[in-house]
Every structure is written in structure tokens, then in C-alpha cells.
C-alpha positions in Angstrom: 0.0 0.0 0.0 1.6 3.3 -1.1 0.9 6.8 0.0 -1.5 7.5 -2.9 -3.8 4.7 -1.8 -3.6 5.8 1.8 -4.5 9.4 0.7 -7.4 8.1 -1.4 -8.8 6.0 1.5 -8.6 9.0 3.9 -10.3 11.3 1.4 -13.0 8.8 0.7 -13.6 8.2 4.4 -14.0 11.9 5.1 -16.4 12.1 2.1 -18.5 9.3 3.5 -18.6 10.8 7.0 -19.5 14.2 5.6 -22.3 12.7 3.5 -23.6 10.7 6.5 -23.6 13.8 8.7 -25.4 15.9 6.1 -28.1 13.2 5.7 -28.6 12.9 9.5 -28.8 16.7 9.7 -31.5 16.9 7.0 -33.5 14.1 8.6 -33.4 15.7 12.1 -34.4 19.1 10.6 -37.6 17.5 9.2 -38.7 15.8 12.5 -40.6 18.9 13.9 -42.5 19.4 10.7 -43.4 15.7 10.6 -44.6 15.7 14.2 -46.8 18.8 13.5 -48.3 17.2 10.4 -49.0 14.0 12.3 -50.8 16.0 15.1 -52.8 17.8 12.5 -53.8 14.6 10.8 -54.9 13.1 14.2 -56.8 16.3 15.0 -58.6 16.1 11.6 -59.5 12.4 12.1 -60.9 13.2 15.5 -63.2 15.8 13.9 -61.6 18.8 15.4 -60.6 20.3 12.0 -61.8 23.8 12.9 -59.2 24.4 15.5 -55.7 25.5 14.2 -52.7 23.7 15.5 -51.1 25.7 18.3 -47.6 25.3 16.9 -48.6 26.2 13.3 -46.7 29.5 12.4 -47.9 29.7 8.8 -50.3 32.5 9.6 -47.5 34.6 11.0 -45.6 34.7 7.8 -44.7 38.2 6.5 -44.5 39.0 2.8 -40.8 38.5 2.0 -40.9 41.4 -0.5 -41.6 43.9 2.3 -39.2 45.1 4.9 -40.0 44.0 8.5 -39.5 47.5 9.8 -41.5 50.5 8.5 -40.0 53.9 7.7 -40.8 55.2 11.1 -38.6 52.5 12.7 -41.5 50.6 14.3 -41.9 46.9 13.6 -44.7 45.8 11.4 -47.2 43.2 12.5 -47.8 40.2 10.3 -50.1 41.1 7.4 -49.8 44.8 8.0 -49.4 46.8 4.8 -47.0 49.6 4.4 -48.7 53.0 4.5 -47.5 56.4 3.5 -44.4 55.2 1.6 -43.1 57.7 -1.0 -41.3 56.1 -3.9 -40.3 59.3 -5.7 
């Protein structure tokens, strides 16, 4: 076994470890979404579809095209439109 083979084995090992860690990270990042979805499905099956999930933050999303802080420096609440903005 020469140094070229040793180097290739080391590089391949680091590549495999990096791939494994990336896949584990992706899997663990999806666990909370999966739990929320499962709770929502159970809630729907029980007939409580009218109540929103307490951990669902989709209603709090702000339009990404608008700045989160208005011209007066105050924070905007979700869904609040910008008013009095001069684009001239």
C-alpha cells in the first residue's frame, strides 16, 4: 500500500462521513414538521378540524418582499401593509 492509496482512503472516508452527517442533519431538521403534520392529521381524524394547530406558524408569515421595519422605525405586525411610503 503506497501513499497514494492511503490518501485516497482518507479522502473517501472523510467524504462518506460528511455525506452521513449531512443526511442525518436533513433528517433531524424535518422531524418537527413531521410531528406537527401528524398531530394535524390526528386532529382532523378526531373531527376537530376547525381548531388550528397551536404550533402552526404559517399564519404569522410576512411577505418577504416587504421590509419587516417600517419607515418610522416601528416593527410591522404580520399582514400589516406599508402605508405612507413615498417612492419618488
